[in-house]
KEKE-3310 file (N, C-alpha, C; in steps of 0.2 Angstrom, whole numbers, plus 5000, padded with zeros to 4 digits):
npx = (5438:5446:5444:5441:5453:5460:5455:5461:5469:5481:5483:5480:5469:5456:5453:5453:5443:5432:5433:5429:5416:5410:5411:5403:5390:5390:5389:5377:5368:5371:5367:5353:5350:5354:5345:5334:5319:5316:5324:5338:5350:5350:5352:5365:5373:5371:5377:5390:5392:5391:5402:5413:5410:5413:5427:5432:5429:5437:5450:5449:5448:5461:5470:5467:5470:5483:5488:5485:5494:5506:5511:5515:5523:5539:5546:5545:5555:5550:5539:5522:5509:5498:5502:5511:5502:5495:5505:5510:5498:5497:5509:5507:5498:5506:5515:5521:5537:5551:5568:5584:5600:5614:5626:5632:5626:5613:5607:5607:5597:5586:5584:5578:5567:5559:5552:5541:5533:5529:5529:5540:5552:5568:5579:5593:5611:5621:5633:5645:5662:5672:5680:5671:5659:5664:5673:5664:5657:5666:5669:5657:5649:5638:5627:5632:5631:5632:5628:5614:5612:5615:5605:5594:5596:5595:5581:5576:5564:5566:5573:5587:5599:5598:5600:5613:5619:5618:5626:5638:5656:5668:5684:5702:5713:5707:5699:5687:5689:5685:5673:5656:5643:5630:5631:5636:5625:5615:5622:5621:5607:5605:5611:5603:5590:5592:5591:5595:5586:5575:5582:5585:5572:5569:5578:5573:5561:5567:5572:5561:5558:5553:5545:5553:5568:5576:5586:5593:5595:5596:5606:5623:5635:5647:5656:5662:5674:5677:5690:5695:5706:5705:5708:5703:5695:5690:5679:5671:5677:5690:5689:5689:5702:5711:5712:5708:5700:5684:5676:5665:5654:5650:5641:5647:5640:5626:5614:5608:5594:5582:5574:5558:5550:5556:5554:5540:5538:5543:5535:5523:5526:5524:5534:5551:5567:5584:5599:5607:5624:5638:5642:5646:5648:5638:5626:5623:5626:5613:5605:5609:5604:5593:5577:5575:5578:5568:5556:5557:5555:5542:5534:5523:5527:5534:5551:5567:5583:5596:5609:5627:5636:5649:5664:5671:5686:5695:5683:5673:5681:5683:5670:5655:5638:5630:5638:5637:5623:5623:5631:5622:5611:5618:5622:5609:5604:5593:5582:5580:5575:5566:5568:5581:5590:5601:5615:5619:5626:5640:5654:5661:5677:5686:5682:5684:5698:5701:5694:5701:5713:5710:5708:5695:5682:5670:5655:5651:5637:5630:5617:5610:5615:5609:5596:5595:5597:5585:5579:5571:5576:5581:5589:5597:5602:5610:5619:5626:5637:5646:5655:5659:5655:5639:5622:5609:5598:5585:5581:5583:5573:5562:5562:5559:5546:5539:5540:5532:5520:5518:5517:5505:5496:5497:5492:5479:5474:5476:5467:5455:5454:5453)
npy = (5456:5459:5461:5449:5443:5439:5428:5418:5402:5397:5408:5407:5411:5408:5395:5398:5407:5400:5391:5400:5403:5390:5389:5399:5394:5382:5388:5394:5383:5376:5385:5385:5371:5371:5377:5369:5362:5349:5337:5331:5326:5332:5345:5345:5340:5352:5361:5357:5358:5372:5377:5371:5378:5391:5390:5387:5399:5408:5402:5403:5417:5421:5414:5420:5434:5432:5428:5439:5448:5443:5445:5458:5461:5458:5442:5436:5430:5416:5422:5426:5434:5438:5438:5448:5459:5459:5462:5474:5482:5481:5487:5499:5504:5507:5515:5533:5535:5546:5547:5553:5557:5549:5539:5522:5518:5524:5517:5504:5505:5508:5496:5488:5495:5495:5483:5485:5496:5506:5519:5528:5541:5546:5557:5564:5568:5579:5583:5576:5575:5566:5552:5543:5551:5563:5566:5566:5577:5587:5586:5587:5596:5593:5588:5577:5560:5548:5544:5545:5535:5523:5523:5522:5509:5502:5503:5497:5487:5478:5466:5456:5457:5470:5478:5474:5479:5493:5495:5491:5492:5500:5493:5491:5500:5510:5525:5525:5519:5516:5522:5520:5511:5515:5528:5534:5532:5540:5552:5553:5553:5565:5574:5571:5575:5587:5591:5587:5582:5577:5567:5558:5554:5548:5537:5531:5525:5516:5507:5503:5508:5506:5519:5535:5544:5559:5572:5583:5596:5606:5614:5617:5613:5614:5606:5614:5612:5617:5616:5611:5618:5629:5629:5627:5618:5614:5604:5588:5575:5578:5581:5571:5567:5575:5572:5578:5586:5590:5605:5612:5611:5618:5625:5631:5641:5652:5653:5641:5631:5620:5606:5607:5595:5588:5596:5595:5582:5579:5587:5580:5567:5552:5546:5552:5549:5550:5547:5530:5534:5543:5556:5570:5571:5565:5566:5578:5588:5589:5595:5607:5614:5626:5626:5612:5608:5617:5611:5599:5602:5607:5596:5583:5571:5555:5556:5551:5546:5536:5529:5528:5512:5510:5521:5534:5536:5551:5559:5556:5552:5543:5546:5546:5539:5550:5561:5561:5565:5577:5584:5584:5592:5604:5609:5609:5618:5616:5605:5591:5578:5564:5551:5539:5527:5514:5503:5489:5478:5466:5468:5456:5449:5447:5457:5469:5469:5472:5484:5492:5494:5504:5514:5515:5512:5504:5513:5520:5516:5527:5527:5532:5546:5551:5550:5559:5570:5571:5563:5548:5532:5518:5502:5490:5474:5476:5472:5467:5457:5454:5455:5467:5478:5482:5489:5478:5476:5471:5469:5482:5489:5483:5486:5500:5500:5493:5503:5513:5506:5505:5518:5522:5514:5519:5532:5529:5524:5535:5543:5537:5537:5551)
npz = (5283:5294:5307:5313:5313:5325:5329:5322:5319:5331:5338:5351:5359:5357:5363:5376:5378:5374:5385:5395:5391:5392:5406:5410:5406:5414:5426:5425:5423:5435:5445:5443:5446:5459:5467:5466:5472:5474:5473:5483:5478:5465:5469:5475:5464:5457:5464:5463:5449:5448:5456:5448:5436:5440:5442:5430:5423:5429:5426:5412:5410:5416:5407:5395:5397:5399:5387:5379:5385:5384:5372:5372:5384:5391:5395:5412:5424:5433:5438:5439:5430:5436:5449:5449:5446:5458:5467:5463:5466:5479:5484:5480:5489:5500:5513:5511:5508:5510:5507:5511:5506:5500:5490:5495:5506:5506:5494:5499:5509:5501:5494:5504:5508:5496:5496:5503:5499:5485:5485:5485:5487:5483:5488:5482:5483:5472:5472:5470:5465:5461:5453:5441:5440:5443:5432:5421:5425:5423:5409:5402:5409:5417:5431:5445:5441:5448:5461:5459:5449:5457:5466:5457:5452:5463:5466:5455:5445:5436:5424:5430:5422:5416:5427:5430:5419:5420:5431:5426:5425:5415:5411:5408:5397:5390:5385:5392:5403:5420:5420:5423:5415:5417:5421:5410:5402:5408:5406:5391:5389:5395:5386:5375:5379:5384:5397:5414:5424:5416:5410:5421:5424:5412:5413:5424:5419:5410:5419:5426:5439:5457:5463:5464:5459:5464:5460:5473:5470:5455:5451:5448:5460:5472:5486:5501:5514:5530:5542:5559:5562:5555:5541:5524:5511:5494:5486:5485:5484:5489:5502:5513:5512:5518:5531:5543:5557:5554:5555:5549:5535:5519:5505:5489:5484:5488:5482:5479:5475:5480:5471:5465:5465:5475:5487:5487:5489:5502:5510:5508:5514:5523:5530:5534:5530:5535:5530:5530:5527:5520:5531:5530:5517:5509:5516:5524:5514:5506:5516:5516:5505:5500:5505:5507:5521:5527:5522:5527:5541:5541:5537:5543:5545:5551:5557:5554:5559:5552:5559:5554:5553:5554:5557:5546:5538:5540:5540:5549:5560:5575:5579:5589:5590:5594:5590:5577:5576:5582:5573:5562:5567:5570:5557:5551:5558:5567:5576:5567:5567:5575:5579:5581:5574:5578:5577:5587:5587:5587:5576:5565:5568:5557:5549:5556:5557:5544:5542:5551:5545:5536:5544:5550:5562:5572:5575:5590:5600:5608:5616:5628:5629:5617:5621:5631:5624:5619:5609:5602:5603:5594:5596:5587:5580:5566:5556:5541:5535:5522:5509:5513:5528:5530:5532:5536:5524:5524:5537:5542:5535:5540:5553:5552:5546:5556:5566:5561:5561:5574:5578:5572:5578:5591:5589:5585:5597:5606:5600:5602:5616:5618)
capx = (5436:5451:5442:5441:5460:5462:5452:5465:5473:5488:5483:5479:5464:5449:5452:5452:5437:5428:5433:5425:5409:5408:5411:5396:5385:5389:5387:5369:5364:5372:5363:5346:5349:5356:5339:5329:5316:5313:5329:5344:5355:5351:5355:5372:5376:5371:5383:5397:5393:5392:5409:5417:5410:5417:5434:5433:5428:5444:5455:5449:5450:5468:5474:5465:5474:5490:5489:5486:5499:5513:5513:5518:5527:5544:5545:5548:5557:5546:5534:5515:5506:5493:5506:5514:5497:5493:5511:5510:5492:5498:5514:5505:5495:5511:5517:5525:5544:5556:5574:5589:5607:5618:5631:5630:5621:5606:5605:5605:5591:5581:5583:5574:5560:5554:5548:5535:5529:5532:5529:5547:5556:5575:5582:5600:5616:5624:5640:5651:5666:5677:5679:5667:5655:5668:5676:5658:5655:5671:5669:5650:5646:5632:5627:5635:5626:5634:5623:5608:5613:5615:5598:5590:5597:5592:5574:5574:5560:5567:5577:5594:5603:5598:5603:5620:5622:5619:5632:5645:5661:5673:5691:5707:5717:5704:5697:5681:5691:5683:5666:5650:5638:5624:5633:5636:5618:5612:5625:5619:5600:5605:5612:5597:5584:5594:5589:5597:5580:5572:5587:5584:5566:5569:5582:5569:5557:5570:5573:5555:5559:5548:5546:5556:5574:5576:5592:5591:5596:5597:5611:5629:5637:5653:5656:5668:5675:5682:5693:5696:5712:5704:5710:5697:5696:5684:5678:5669:5682:5696:5687:5691:5709:5715:5713:5708:5694:5679:5672:5658:5654:5645:5641:5651:5635:5621:5607:5606:5588:5579:5570:5551:5548:5559:5551:5533:5538:5544:5529:5518:5528:5522:5540:5557:5573:5590:5605:5614:5628:5644:5639:5648:5648:5632:5619:5622:5625:5606:5601:5611:5601:5588:5570:5575:5577:5562:5551:5557:5552:5535:5531:5520:5530:5539:5557:5571:5590:5599:5616:5631:5638:5657:5666:5674:5692:5695:5677:5670:5685:5681:5663:5650:5631:5628:5642:5633:5617:5625:5633:5616:5608:5622:5622:5603:5602:5587:5582:5576:5573:5562:5570:5588:5591:5608:5617:5623:5629:5647:5657:5665:5684:5690:5681:5687:5705:5701:5693:5707:5718:5707:5707:5688:5680:5662:5652:5648:5630:5628:5610:5608:5616:5604:5589:5596:5596:5577:5578:5569:5582:5580:5595:5595:5607:5608:5625:5626:5644:5648:5661:5660:5650:5633:5616:5605:5592:5578:5580:5582:5566:5557:5562:5556:5539:5536:5539:5526:5514:5517:5514:5498:5492:5497:5488:5472:5472:5475:5461:5449:5454:5450)
capy = (5453:5460:5461:5442:5440:5437:5421:5414:5397:5398:5414:5404:5415:5405:5390:5400:5411:5394:5389:5405:5402:5384:5391:5403:5389:5378:5392:5395:5377:5374:5389:5382:5365:5372:5380:5364:5360:5342:5332:5333:5324:5337:5351:5343:5341:5359:5365:5355:5361:5379:5378:5370:5383:5397:5389:5387:5406:5411:5399:5405:5424:5421:5412:5425:5440:5431:5427:5445:5452:5439:5448:5465:5461:5453:5436:5437:5423:5413:5427:5426:5441:5440:5439:5455:5464:5460:5465:5482:5485:5481:5491:5506:5507:5507:5522:5537:5536:5550:5545:5558:5555:5547:5534:5515:5518:5525:5512:5498:5506:5507:5489:5485:5498:5494:5477:5487:5501:5509:5526:5530:5546:5546:5564:5562:5573:5579:5586:5572:5577:5562:5546:5543:5556:5570:5566:5568:5584:5591:5585:5589:5601:5591:5586:5571:5555:5542:5542:5544:5529:5518:5523:5519:5502:5499:5503:5494:5481:5475:5460:5457:5459:5477:5481:5473:5483:5500:5495:5488:5498:5498:5493:5491:5506:5514:5532:5524:5515:5519:5524:5515:5511:5519:5535:5536:5532:5546:5558:5553:5555:5572:5577:5570:5578:5594:5592:5582:5580:5573:5561:5554:5551:5543:5531:5528:5521:5510:5502:5502:5508:5507:5525:5540:5547:5566:5576:5588:5602:5605:5618:5614:5615:5611:5607:5616:5610:5621:5611:5614:5622:5635:5629:5626:5614:5613:5597:5583:5570:5580:5583:5566:5565:5579:5568:5583:5586:5595:5610:5613:5611:5623:5625:5636:5646:5653:5653:5634:5629:5613:5605:5607:5589:5586:5599:5593:5575:5580:5589:5575:5561:5549:5545:5555:5545:5553:5542:5530:5537:5548:5561:5576:5572:5563:5567:5585:5593:5590:5599:5614:5617:5630:5623:5605:5608:5620:5607:5593:5604:5608:5590:5580:5564:5553:5558:5546:5546:5530:5531:5523:5507:5511:5528:5535:5540:5558:5562:5555:5548:5543:5549:5541:5541:5557:5566:5561:5568:5584:5587:5586:5598:5610:5611:5611:5624:5614:5598:5589:5571:5562:5544:5537:5519:5512:5496:5488:5471:5466:5467:5451:5451:5448:5464:5474:5470:5475:5492:5495:5496:5510:5519:5515:5508:5504:5519:5518:5518:5530:5528:5537:5553:5553:5551:5565:5576:5572:5558:5541:5528:5511:5499:5483:5470:5478:5471:5462:5457:5449:5458:5473:5479:5486:5488:5473:5480:5469:5471:5490:5491:5480:5491:5506:5498:5492:5509:5516:5503:5507:5525:5522:5511:5524:5537:5527:5523:5541:5546:5534:5540:5558)
capz = (5289:5298:5314:5315:5313:5332:5329:5317:5322:5334:5342:5358:5362:5356:5367:5383:5377:5375:5392:5399:5389:5396:5413:5411:5405:5419:5432:5424:5425:5442:5449:5443:5450:5466:5470:5465:5478:5474:5474:5486:5473:5460:5472:5476:5458:5455:5468:5460:5443:5449:5458:5442:5431:5442:5441:5422:5421:5431:5422:5405:5410:5417:5401:5390:5398:5398:5379:5376:5388:5382:5366:5373:5390:5391:5400:5418:5427:5439:5440:5435:5429:5442:5455:5448:5447:5465:5471:5462:5469:5487:5485:5478:5495:5505:5515:5507:5511:5507:5510:5509:5506:5494:5491:5495:5512:5504:5490:5503:5512:5496:5493:5509:5508:5490:5497:5507:5496:5479:5486:5488:5484:5485:5486:5481:5482:5466:5473:5469:5460:5460:5449:5434:5440:5442:5425:5417:5426:5420:5402:5399:5413:5420:5438:5446:5440:5451:5467:5456:5446:5462:5468:5452:5451:5470:5465:5449:5445:5429:5424:5433:5416:5415:5433:5430:5414:5423:5436:5423:5424:5410:5413:5403:5396:5385:5389:5396:5410:5426:5419:5423:5409:5419:5421:5403:5399:5410:5402:5385:5390:5397:5380:5370:5381:5386:5404:5418:5427:5411:5409:5426:5423:5407:5415:5428:5415:5407:5424:5429:5446:5461:5466:5460:5461:5462:5463:5478:5466:5448:5450:5449:5466:5475:5493:5504:5521:5535:5547:5565:5562:5551:5534:5520:5505:5490:5482:5489:5484:5493:5509:5518:5510:5522:5537:5548:5560:5551:5559:5546:5527:5516:5498:5486:5482:5492:5479:5477:5477:5480:5466:5467:5467:5482:5493:5487:5492:5509:5513:5508:5516:5529:5534:5531:5533:5533:5530:5531:5521:5522:5535:5528:5509:5506:5519:5526:5508:5505:5520:5515:5500:5502:5504:5510:5529:5529:5520:5532:5547:5540:5536:5548:5544:5556:5555:5557:5556:5552:5560:5551:5557:5554:5555:5540:5539:5537:5540:5556:5565:5583:5581:5592:5587:5596:5587:5570:5576:5583:5566:5558:5570:5569:5550:5549:5563:5570:5577:5562:5568:5581:5580:5579:5573:5579:5577:5593:5586:5586:5570:5565:5569:5551:5546:5561:5555:5537:5542:5555:5540:5533:5550:5552:5568:5574:5578:5597:5600:5615:5616:5633:5627:5612:5624:5635:5619:5617:5604:5603:5601:5593:5595:5584:5576:5559:5552:5536:5533:5517:5506:5518:5533:5528:5535:5533:5521:5526:5544:5543:5532:5544:5559:5550:5545:5563:5570:5558:5563:5581:5579:5570:5584:5597:5587:5586:5604:5608:5597:5605:5623:5618)
cpx = (5442:5450:5442:5448:5462:5459:5456:5468:5480:5488:5483:5474:5457:5448:5450:5445:5431:5427:5429:5418:5406:5407:5404:5390:5384:5387:5379:5366:5365:5368:5355:5345:5350:5349:5333:5326:5315:5318:5336:5350:5356:5354:5363:5376:5376:5376:5389:5398:5394:5399:5414:5416:5413:5425:5436:5433:5435:5450:5455:5451:5458:5472:5473:5470:5481:5492:5490:5492:5506:5516:5517:5523:5533:5543:5548:5549:5553:5541:5527:5512:5502:5496:5509:5508:5495:5499:5511:5504:5494:5504:5512:5501:5500:5512:5521:5532:5548:5563:5579:5596:5610:5623:5628:5625:5614:5603:5603:5599:5585:5579:5578:5567:5556:5550:5541:5530:5533:5531:5535:5550:5563:5578:5590:5605:5619:5630:5646:5655:5672:5675:5675:5663:5659:5671:5670:5656:5660:5670:5662:5646:5639:5632:5630:5630:5627:5629:5616:5607:5612:5608:5593:5590:5594:5584:5571:5570:5561:5572:5584:5599:5604:5601:5610:5623:5623:5625:5639:5650:5667:5680:5696:5710:5713:5701:5691:5683:5688:5675:5661:5645:5632:5625:5634:5629:5615:5615:5622:5611:5600:5606:5606:5591:5585:5592:5591:5591:5576:5576:5586:5577:5565:5573:5577:5564:5560:5571:5567:5555:5553:5549:5549:5563:5575:5583:5590:5591:5597:5603:5618:5632:5643:5653:5663:5668:5679:5684:5694:5701:5711:5705:5703:5700:5690:5684:5676:5674:5688:5695:5690:5699:5713:5716:5713:5701:5690:5675:5665:5660:5649:5646:5644:5646:5629:5614:5605:5599:5586:5575:5563:5548:5550:5555:5543:5533:5539:5538:5523:5520:5525:5529:5546:5563:5579:5595:5602:5618:5634:5641:5640:5648:5642:5626:5618:5622:5618:5603:5603:5608:5594:5581:5570:5574:5570:5556:5551:5553:5544:5531:5529:5523:5534:5546:5563:5578:5593:5606:5621:5634:5646:5658:5669:5680:5692:5689:5674:5674:5683:5674:5659:5643:5629:5632:5639:5627:5618:5627:5627:5612:5612:5622:5614:5600:5595:5587:5577:5572:5570:5566:5577:5588:5598:5609:5621:5627:5636:5649:5661:5673:5687:5688:5683:5694:5705:5699:5698:5712:5716:5706:5699:5687:5672:5660:5649:5641:5628:5621:5607:5609:5611:5597:5589:5595:5589:5575:5575:5574:5580:5587:5594:5602:5606:5614:5624:5633:5646:5655:5663:5654:5645:5627:5613:5599:5586:5576:5579:5575:5561:5556:5558:5548:5536:5535:5533:5520:5512:5514:5507:5493:5491:5492:5481:5470:5471:5469:5454:5448:5451:5443)
cpy = (5454:5459:5454:5439:5437:5430:5416:5408:5399:5404:5413:5409:5411:5399:5392:5404:5405:5392:5394:5404:5396:5385:5394:5399:5385:5382:5393:5389:5375:5378:5387:5376:5366:5374:5375:5362:5353:5337:5334:5332:5330:5344:5351:5344:5348:5363:5363:5358:5369:5381:5377:5375:5389:5396:5389:5395:5409:5409:5402:5413:5425:5420:5417:5431:5438:5430:5434:5449:5449:5442:5455:5465:5456:5448:5438:5431:5422:5418:5426:5433:5443:5442:5446:5460:5465:5463:5472:5485:5486:5486:5498:5509:5508:5514:5526:5538:5542:5549:5551:5556:5554:5541:5527:5514:5519:5520:5506:5499:5505:5500:5486:5488:5496:5487:5479:5492:5503:5516:5529:5536:5546:5553:5563:5568:5573:5583:5582:5574:5573:5556:5547:5549:5563:5571:5569:5575:5589:5592:5588:5594:5599:5589:5579:5565:5549:5540:5541:5537:5523:5518:5520:5512:5499:5498:5499:5488:5478:5469:5461:5459:5466:5480:5480:5478:5490:5500:5493:5494:5495:5498:5493:5498:5511:5520:5531:5520:5519:5521:5518:5516:5516:5527:5538:5536:5538:5552:5558:5555:5563:5576:5577:5575:5586:5596:5586:5578:5575:5566:5556:5550:5546:5536:5527:5523:5515:5505:5500:5502:5509:5514:5530:5542:5554:5569:5582:5595:5601:5610:5615:5617:5611:5611:5610:5614:5615:5616:5615:5619:5628:5635:5626:5622:5613:5607:5591:5577:5571:5581:5578:5565:5569:5576:5573:5583:5592:5599:5611:5612:5616:5622:5631:5642:5646:5652:5646:5632:5622:5612:5605:5600:5586:5589:5597:5586:5575:5582:5584:5568:5558:5548:5548:5551:5548:5548:5535:5533:5541:5554:5568:5577:5569:5565:5575:5590:5594:5595:5606:5618:5620:5627:5616:5605:5611:5615:5601:5596:5605:5602:5587:5573:5562:5554:5554:5547:5539:5531:5525:5518:5508:5519:5528:5539:5546:5562:5562:5551:5549:5546:5544:5543:5548:5562:5566:5566:5576:5588:5589:5592:5604:5613:5613:5617:5622:5607:5594:5582:5570:5555:5543:5530:5518:5505:5495:5481:5472:5465:5461:5453:5452:5455:5470:5475:5474:5482:5495:5498:5502:5515:5520:5510:5508:5510:5516:5521:5520:5532:5533:5544:5555:5554:5557:5571:5576:5567:5551:5537:5520:5507:5492:5480:5472:5476:5466:5462:5452:5451:5464:5474:5484:5485:5482:5476:5478:5470:5478:5492:5489:5484:5497:5505:5497:5498:5513:5513:5504:5514:5526:5519:5516:5530:5535:5526:5530:5545:5543:5537:5547:5558)
cpz = (5294:5305:5317:5315:5320:5333:5325:5322:5325:5338:5350:5362:5362:5361:5374:5383:5378:5382:5397:5398:5393:5403:5415:5411:5411:5426:5432:5426:5432:5447:5449:5447:5457:5470:5469:5471:5479:5476:5477:5481:5468:5463:5473:5469:5455:5458:5465:5453:5443:5451:5452:5437:5433:5441:5434:5420:5423:5427:5415:5405:5411:5411:5395:5390:5397:5391:5376:5378:5386:5376:5367:5379:5389:5396:5406:5422:5433:5442:5436:5435:5434:5448:5455:5449:5454:5469:5470:5465:5476:5488:5484:5484:5501:5507:5511:5511:5507:5511:5507:5510:5500:5495:5492:5501:5510:5499:5494:5507:5507:5494:5498:5508:5502:5491:5500:5503:5489:5479:5489:5484:5487:5483:5487:5480:5475:5466:5472:5464:5459:5456:5443:5434:5439:5435:5420:5418:5423:5412:5399:5403:5416:5427:5439:5445:5445:5457:5464:5453:5451:5465:5463:5451:5458:5469:5459:5450:5439:5429:5427:5428:5415:5421:5432:5424:5416:5427:5433:5423:5420:5413:5407:5402:5392:5389:5393:5402:5416:5426:5420:5417:5411:5419:5414:5400:5401:5407:5395:5385:5391:5390:5375:5373:5383:5393:5408:5422:5422:5410:5415:5426:5418:5409:5420:5425:5412:5412:5428:5436:5450:5465:5461:5463:5459:5465:5468:5475:5459:5446:5452:5455:5468:5483:5496:5511:5524:5541:5554:5566:5558:5543:5530:5514:5501:5486:5486:5489:5488:5500:5514:5517:5515:5529:5543:5551:5557:5556:5556:5538:5525:5508:5495:5483:5486:5489:5476:5480:5476:5474:5469:5469:5473:5487:5493:5491:5499:5513:5513:5511:5522:5534:5530:5534:5530:5535:5529:5525:5524:5525:5532:5520:5506:5509:5520:5519:5506:5509:5520:5509:5502:5500:5507:5517:5530:5527:5525:5539:5547:5539:5543:5549:5550:5553:5558:5554:5557:5553:5556:5556:5559:5553:5549:5541:5536:5537:5546:5560:5572:5584:5584:5588:5588:5592:5580:5570:5578:5577:5562:5561:5569:5562:5548:5553:5566:5572:5572:5563:5575:5583:5578:5579:5573:5579:5584:5592:5585:5579:5570:5565:5562:5548:5550:5559:5548:5538:5546:5550:5536:5538:5551:5558:5569:5577:5585:5598:5607:5615:5622:5632:5622:5616:5628:5630:5617:5611:5606:5600:5600:5591:5593:5581:5569:5554:5547:5533:5528:5514:5511:5523:5530:5532:5532:5530:5523:5533:5546:5541:5537:5551:5558:5550:5552:5567:5567:5561:5571:5582:5577:5575:5590:5595:5587:5593:5607:5606:5600:5612:5623:5616)
residu = (MET:ASP:LYS:PHE:LYS:TRP:LEU:TYR:PRO:GLY:ILE:LYS:ILE:LYS:ARG:TRP:MET:MET:THR:CYS:MET:LEU:GLY:VAL:VAL:MET:VAL:SER:VAL:GLY:SER:ILE:ASP:LEU:VAL:SER:PRO:ASP:TYR:LEU:ALA:VAL:ARG:ILE:LEU:GLY:GLY:PHE:THR:LEU:ALA:LEU:GLY:ILE:ILE:LEU:ILE:PHE:VAL:GLY:LEU:GLU:ARG:THR:VAL:LYS:SER:PHE:LEU:SER:VAL:PHE:LEU:PRO:PRO:ARG:GLU:GLU:LYS:LYS:ILE:PHE:ASP:LEU:MET:TYR:GLN:LYS:ARG:GLN:LEU:ALA:ARG:GLY:PRO:ARG:PHE:VAL:VAL:ILE:GLY:GLY:GLY:ALA:GLY:LEU:SER:THR:LEU:LEU:LEU:GLY:LEU:LYS:GLU:TYR:THR:SER:ASN:ILE:THR:ALA:ILE:VAL:THR:VAL:ALA:ASP:ASP:GLY:GLY:SER:SER:GLY:ARG:LEU:ARG:GLN:GLN:PHE:GLY:LEU:LEU:ALA:PRO:GLY:ASP:ILE:ARG:ASN:CYS:LEU:VAL:ALA:LEU:ALA:ASP:THR:GLU:PRO:LEU:MET:ARG:ASN:LEU:PHE:GLN:PHE:ARG:PHE:ASP:GLY:ARG:ALA:GLU:LEU:LYS:GLY:HIS:SER:PHE:GLY:ASN:LEU:PHE:ILE:THR:ALA:MET:THR:ARG:ILE:THR:GLY:ASP:PHE:GLU:LYS:ALA:VAL:LYS:ALA:SER:SER:LYS:VAL:LEU:ALA:ILE:ARG:GLY:GLN:VAL:ILE:PRO:SER:THR:LEU:GLN:GLU:VAL:ASP:LEU:VAL:ALA:GLU:TYR:ALA:ASP:GLY:THR:LYS:ILE:SER:GLY:GLU:SER:ARG:ILE:SER:SER:GLU:LYS:LYS:SER:ILE:LYS:ARG:ILE:TYR:LEU:ASN:ARG:GLU:ASP:CYS:LEU:ALA:THR:PRO:GLU:ALA:THR:GLU:ALA:LEU:LYS:GLU:ALA:ASP:VAL:ILE:ILE:ILE:GLY:PRO:GLY:SER:LEU:TYR:THR:SER:ILE:ILE:PRO:ASN:LEU:LEU:ILE:GLU:GLY:ILE:THR:LYS:SER:ILE:LEU:GLU:SER:LYS:ALA:ILE:LYS:ILE:TYR:VAL:CYS:ASN:ILE:MET:THR:GLN:SER:GLY:GLU:THR:ASP:ASN:TYR:LYS:ALA:SER:ASP:HIS:VAL:GLU:ALA:LEU:VAL:ALA:HIS:ALA:LYS:CYS:LYS:LEU:ILE:ASN:HIS:CYS:ILE:LEU:ASN:PHE:ALA:GLN:ILE:PRO:ASP:GLU:PHE:LEU:GLU:LYS:TYR:LYS:GLU:GLU:ALA:ALA:HIS:PRO:VAL:PHE:ALA:ASP:ALA:GLU:LYS:LEU:LYS:GLU:MET:GLY:PHE:SER:VAL:ILE:LYS:GLU:ASN:LEU:VAL:SER:ALA:LYS:ASP:CYS:VAL:ARG:HIS:ASP:ALA:GLN:LYS:LEU:ALA:ARG:ILE:ILE:VAL:ASP:LEU:ILE:GLU:ALA:LYS:GLU:ILE:GLU:SER:THR:VAL:HIS:GLY:VAL:ILE:GLU)
# end
């Protein structure tokens, strides 16, 4: 009688099934009484019985499903399973976002966007050759995992402990000093699966991310910078250390192809967002990969550039917002974007002093120049200043979603007029 084992005492199924059955009976009786032509009191009692029966059915079903799922799902703090189901269904209907870049700026944007949709694709640079990522590239010959890891954690829908584990960085004097656990995990998965792309997908499942994170290319590549004085230097981590004006950057190989998943996501996107992030070392490297720029141009998506709040020493010294956009256009050899999102808010004085020591300053939002260049400009207070100056993830995401809704309304009105 193995098939009846689920009725054993302590399984916590029978009571809720009985609740459902009682609810069905009450609905049946209530429905009959409700249509009784003789007595008003009977009809009132029937309506009450019907309503109570419906409530018992819903409660019984909810508790039965919870009893089953609690065996297979880890407990989630302060979250009910039906809330999670509703949330996931709603997010699955959200717009298709593709974000391009790398570094802390991109992960900040992802934190805000994942509250509106799970249809997110992050296309991330893998040219980093410094820190933990650089050491792993040299020792194991794999692509840089650092920016990939940050985006995975930003999109994670798992317990905080797991996210903290992936961001944990070893200290002390051991050989592991400076490495983050997430980088080591992706490296180990690459060795196990034999493929960096498979390793990223496996890590995505572990963190239960909302969306997907895709390396912009699966070919090993290095950045080369050519400065205004004609000198050149190779290596992403060394570019800003020269403290010279950058004329252009390029890849050390011309046969670098975009991943098929990246180009497909760009073509199907509703919104493509470039930035925020280091202009020359996180954003532009993606646009130099064959297939990325072409796919952006072919896409019918809304195309947005989110400008940095602060300049970056040795990379964008004294750059205005228009200088950032001009660099994008120059390297892509085309006008990729339609809209620019700029910060106009004042940076708190204590942070200005801190960044002044790093030779970094607020990016001047020269909106009029950008409008003359043919771009739509959105200026908002986007500053979140806690430990450092970042974009406010929630405000930035809300601005982008509002822009989408405005475009949809405009398209609808235009269609009605025609």
